[in-house]
N, C-alpha and C positions, 0 to 999 in steps of 0.2 A: 791106722789111717794110711791110705795110699795117696801119694802126691803125683800128679801128672805134670811133667815138665812142659813149660810154655815154649812156644816157638822163640828161637833166639833172634835177636836183631843183629845182623852182620855188622852194622856200623858201631853199635855199642860193644860188640865182641872185639872188634879191631881196636877200639879205644882202650878197653881193658887189657888187651895183650900189650899195648904200648906202655900202660901204667905199670904192669908187672915188671917190666925191664927197668923202671925208674926206682932206684934204691931209696930215694927220699919218700916216694909214695908208699913203697912197701914198708919202710920203717914206721911211717905214720899209721898205716893200716894195722900193723902188728901191735903198736902201742895202744891204739884205740881198742882193739880186741882185748888186750891184756888189762887195760883199765876197766873196761866193762865187766869182765869176768871177776876182777878183784872186788869191785863194788858189789856185785851180786853175791859173792861169797861172804863178804862182811855182813850184808843184809840177812843172809840165811843164819849166820852165827848170832845175830842180835835177836832173832825171834825166839 
């Protein structure tokens, strides 16, 4: 399957660039990803 990138919104992109420099935001994002992956791994092991 080929995905075609959507046009980027310059305003949203600027907001994201600011968030990336915010350590609290980045830490929260990383923890959210880690928690999601952990839950999915546990679910796979339970099947």
